[in-house]
C-alpha positions in Angstrom: -0.2 23.9 -1.0 0.3 20.9 1.3 -2.8 19.2 -0.9 -1.3 20.0 -4.2 2.3 18.5 -3.2 0.2 15.5 -1.6 -1.6 15.1 -5.0 1.8 15.5 -6.9 3.4 12.4 -4.8 0.4 10.5 -5.3 0.5 10.5 -9.0 4.2 10.3 -9.1 3.8 7.1 -7.0 0.9 5.6 -9.4 3.0 6.8 -12.3 6.2 5.3 -11.6 4.5 2.2 -11.0 2.5 2.2 -14.0 5.0 3.1 -16.1 6.2 -0.3 -17.4 2.7 -1.4 -18.2 1.7 2.0 -19.8 4.7 1.8 -21.9 6.2 -1.5 -21.9 8.5 -0.8 -25.1 9.6 2.7 -23.7 10.6 0.6 -20.2 11.8 -2.1 -21.8 14.3 -0.1 -24.0 15.5 1.5 -20.9 16.9 -2.2 -19.6 18.6 -2.3 -16.3 19.5 1.3 -16.5 15.8 2.0 -16.2 15.5 0.9 -12.2 17.4 3.9 -11.2 14.8 6.3 -12.4 11.8 4.3 -11.3 13.4 4.3 -8.1 14.1 7.7 -7.9 10.4 8.6 -8.7 9.5 6.2 -6.3 11.6 8.0 -3.5 10.7 11.4 -4.3 6.6 10.6 -4.6 7.4 9.2 -0.7 8.9 12.5 0.1 6.2 14.4 -2.0 3.2 12.4 0.1 5.0 12.8 3.3 5.9 16.7 3.1 2.0 17.1 1.4 0.4 15.3 4.4 2.7 17.1 6.9 1.9 20.7 5.0 -1.6 20.6 4.5 -4.0 21.9 7.0 -6.3 19.4 8.3 -10.1 19.8 7.0 -11.8 17.5 8.6 -14.8 15.8 6.7 -15.6 12.7 9.8 -14.5 11.6 12.7 -14.1 8.0 13.2 -15.8 6.1 16.6 -13.1 5.1 19.0 -13.8 1.4 18.3 -12.8 2.2 14.5 -9.2 1.8 15.6 -9.5 -2.1 16.2 -11.2 -2.6 13.0 -8.3 0.2 11.1 -5.6 -2.3 13.0 -7.2 -5.6 11.8 -7.3 -4.3 8.2 -3.7 -3.5 9.2 -2.5 -7.0 9.7 -4.3 -8.5 7.3 -2.8 -6.3 4.6 0.8 -7.0 6.2 -0.2 -10.9 6.4 -1.0 -10.1 2.6 2.6 -8.9 1.9 4.2 -11.8 3.5 1.5 -14.4 1.5 3.1 -12.6 -1.8 6.7 -13.1 -0.2 6.8 -16.5 0.9 4.2 -18.1 -1.8 1.9 -19.7 1.0 -0.8 -21.6 0.1 -3.1 -18.6 0.1 -0.8 -17.5 -2.6 -2.5 -19.8 -4.9 -6.3 -18.2 -4.2 -5.2 -14.8 -4.4 -3.5 -13.8 -7.5 -2.4 -10.1 -6.4 -1.7 -10.8 -2.3 0.6 -7.7 -2.4 -2.1 -5.5 -3.8 -4.7 -6.9 -2.2 -3.0 -6.1 0.7 -2.0 -2.8 0.0 -5.9 -1.9 -0.3 -6.9 -3.9 2.9 -4.3 -0.9 4.1 -5.6 1.8 2.6 -9.0 1.0 3.4 -8.3 0.7 7.0 -6.6 4.1 6.9 -9.3 5.8 4.9 -11.2 4.5 8.2 -9.8 6.4 10.9 -8.4 9.3 8.8 -11.5 11.0 7.9 -9.2 14.6 6.6 -9.3 15.8 3.2 -5.5 14.9 3.0 -6.2 11.3 4.3 -8.9 11.1 1.6 -6.4 12.3 -1.2 -3.3 9.9 0.3 -5.1 6.9 0.7 -8.0 7.1 -1.2 -5.4 7.9 -4.3 -3.5 4.9 -3.1 -6.1 2.6 -2.9 -7.2 3.9 -6.2 -3.7 3.0 -7.8 -3.9 -0.5 -6.6 -7.3 -0.8 -7.9 -6.4 0.4 -11.2 -3.2 -1.6 -11.1 -5.0 -4.6 -10.8 -7.1 -4.0 -13.5 -4.2 -3.4 -16.1 -2.3 -6.5 -14.6 -5.3 -8.6 -15.3 -5.9 -7.1 -18.8 -2.1 -7.5 -19.8 -2.4 -11.1 -18.8 -5.5 -12.4 -18.6 -4.5 -15.9 -17.8 -3.0 -16.7 -14.2 -0.7 -19.5 -13.7 -1.5 -20.6 -9.9 1.8 -20.9 -7.9 3.2 -24.8 -6.4 1.3 -25.6 -3.5 3.2 -24.4 -0.7 4.1 -26.2 2.5 1.3 -25.4 5.4 4.2 -24.3 8.0 4.4 -20.8 5.4 1.1 -19.9 6.5 2.5 -19.8 10.3 5.8 -17.9 9.5 3.6 -15.6 7.5 1.5 -14.9 10.3 4.2 -14.2 13.2 6.1 -12.6 10.5 3.1 -9.8 9.8 2.7 -10.0 13.7 6.0 -9.0 14.0 6.1 -6.1 11.2 2.7 -4.6 12.7 4.4 -4.1 15.9 7.7 -2.7 14.6 5.4 -0.5 12.4 3.1 0.8 15.0 5.8 1.7 17.1 7.0 3.6 14.4 4.2 5.0 13.5 3.4 6.2 17.2 7.0 7.5 16.9 6.2 9.9 14.0 3.0 10.2 14.4 -0.2 9.1 16.1 -0.2 6.1 18.2 -2.0 3.5 16.3 -3.2 1.1 18.9 -5.8 3.7 20.6 -5.8 4.6 24.3 -2.5 6.6 23.8 
């Protein structure tokens, strides 16, 4: 039952995010009022993913070696950094077309490395697949890319500090709700 709920949550997440690209006329016709149903679908998808993950019986496919936690944390940090790059429009944003989705992919891969269960593959593999498909769909819809204007160098430092801060805060919350992400505990 848990895996089915988890699959429904991942599918709803992907569908809500891809709706604008899959049915642009329908989405445009909804106007501003369309934001509420999409938001509710995304919140519902998170609820379904969370409950499905908790309810699923863990079926182990592999067990990662302890050192893999460090690679996981590095990739998660890169993911947070790329989110900051997107928000701050840093110099790196001039070189990476989809920094948020690239950061999301880094986060998903990081979790696949250390969560070797069926529900881990469904959740993190499904979200990784969504991010890959999203990049493909966006690139096909908008083949040309206008690079953002050059940004101030200090923004890179802010992105690094922001990513580190976000990682520590999210890591603490992760430890309260689930496994401690920094190893050892």
